C-alpha positions as CSV (number, residue, x, y, z in Angstrom):
1,M,1.6,-2.5,-4.5
2,K,0.9,-4.7,-1.4
3,I,-0.5,-3.0,1.6
4,T,-0.1,-5.2,4.8
5,L,-1.7,-4.5,8.1
6,H,0.0,-5.9,11.2
7,R,-2.3,-6.1,14.2
8,N,-0.4,-6.4,17.4
9,I,-2.4,-4.9,20.4
10,F,-5.8,-6.2,21.2
11,D,-8.2,-5.2,23.8
12,E,-11.9,-5.0,24.5
13,T,-12.6,-1.8,22.4
14,T,-9.5,-1.4,20.1
15,T,-7.0,-3.1,17.9
16,L,-3.7,-1.3,17.4
17,G,-1.3,-2.1,14.6
18,A,1.0,-0.8,11.9
19,L,0.6,-0.7,8.1
20,S,3.3,-1.2,5.6
21,I,3.5,-0.7,1.8
22,D,5.6,-3.4,0.0
23,G,7.3,-4.3,3.3
24,T,8.1,-0.7,4.4
25,D,6.6,0.7,7.5
26,E,4.1,3.5,6.6
27,C,1.9,4.4,9.7
28,L,0.2,3.1,12.8
29,T,-3.4,2.0,12.7
30,L,-6.3,1.6,15.1
31,E,-9.5,-0.5,14.4
32,P,-12.3,-1.7,16.5
33,T,-11.8,-4.9,18.5
34,V,-11.2,-8.1,16.7
35,R,-14.0,-10.7,17.5
36,V,-14.0,-14.5,16.9
37,P,-14.8,-15.4,13.3
38,G,-18.5,-15.1,12.4
39,V,-19.3,-12.6,15.2
40,K,-19.9,-9.0,14.2
41,V,-21.2,-6.2,16.4
42,P,-21.9,-3.3,13.9
43,D,-19.6,-0.4,14.0
44,V,-17.4,-1.9,16.8
45,T,-15.9,-4.9,15.1
46,A,-12.6,-5.0,13.0
47,I,-12.8,-6.6,9.6
48,P,-11.8,-10.3,9.6
49,F,-8.2,-11.3,8.9
50,G,-7.8,-11.8,5.2
51,T,-6.6,-10.5,1.9
52,Y,-8.7,-7.8,0.2
53,Q,-8.7,-5.5,-2.8
54,I,-8.4,-1.8,-2.3
55,I,-9.5,0.9,-4.6
56,I,-9.7,4.7,-4.6
57,D,-13.1,6.0,-5.0
58,F,-15.2,9.0,-3.9
59,S,-16.6,8.8,-0.4
60,Q,-20.1,10.4,-0.1
61,K,-19.6,10.5,3.7
62,F,-16.2,12.2,3.8
63,K,-16.6,14.1,0.4
64,R,-13.3,13.2,-0.9
65,W,-11.5,10.4,-2.8
66,M,-10.2,7.7,-0.3
67,P,-9.0,4.0,-0.1
68,H,-12.0,1.7,-0.1
69,I,-11.5,-1.9,1.0
70,L,-13.7,-4.3,-1.1
71,G,-15.0,-7.8,-0.6
72,V,-15.1,-7.9,3.2
73,Q,-17.9,-10.4,4.1
74,D,-20.8,-8.8,6.1
75,F,-19.1,-5.4,5.9
76,L,-19.9,-2.4,3.5
77,G,-18.1,1.0,3.0
78,I,-14.8,0.1,4.9
79,R,-12.3,2.8,4.3
80,I,-8.9,3.8,5.5
81,H,-9.2,7.3,7.0
82,P,-8.1,9.7,9.7
83,G,-9.4,9.4,13.2
84,N,-8.1,9.0,16.7
85,S,-10.2,6.5,18.8
86,A,-12.4,3.4,18.5
87,N,-15.4,5.8,18.4
88,D,-14.0,7.3,15.1
89,T,-13.7,3.9,13.3
90,H,-17.2,2.5,12.6
91,G,-15.4,-0.6,11.4
92,C,-12.8,1.2,9.4
93,I,-8.9,1.4,9.6
94,L,-7.6,4.7,11.1
95,T,-4.0,6.0,10.5
96,G,-1.7,7.7,13.0
97,Q,1.8,8.5,13.7
98,K,1.9,7.8,17.5
99,I,0.0,5.8,20.2
100,E,-1.2,7.5,23.2
101,G,-3.1,5.2,25.5
102,D,-5.9,3.7,23.4
103,Q,-5.8,6.3,20.8
104,I,-3.5,7.3,17.9
105,V,-2.5,10.9,17.1
106,K,-1.3,12.9,14.2
107,S,-3.9,11.0,12.1
108,G,-4.4,13.6,9.4
109,V,-0.7,13.8,8.6
110,A,-0.4,10.0,8.6
111,Y,-3.3,9.6,6.3
112,E,-2.2,12.3,3.8
113,T,1.2,10.7,3.5
114,L,-0.3,7.2,3.1
115,F,-2.8,8.5,0.5
116,A,-0.1,10.1,-1.6
117,K,1.7,6.8,-1.8
118,I,-1.3,4.7,-2.7
């Protein structure tokens, strides 16, 4: 299975995009802002562009099994999870079904559908 994140809208606080599985569109995404390589502001910086391994393991923070992105230099605990705004990301990738301004909505539904496929 290949999960691909296509980032396409960038601003000072958010990065909006879309996630696909094996080339099929799955959901929309929201991340913190993308910064120049080597610059990281904790909790408000998107992970660097790259290829990463994703596993499913138990999140102590969320108290459930979730996708965990491994091997991201200078980042720990990066997950794909529900949320609506840049304030919810803490560096992670949020899922949604619709963009409203600088937020995504129907996040829980998008996440559950994605998680079932992963």
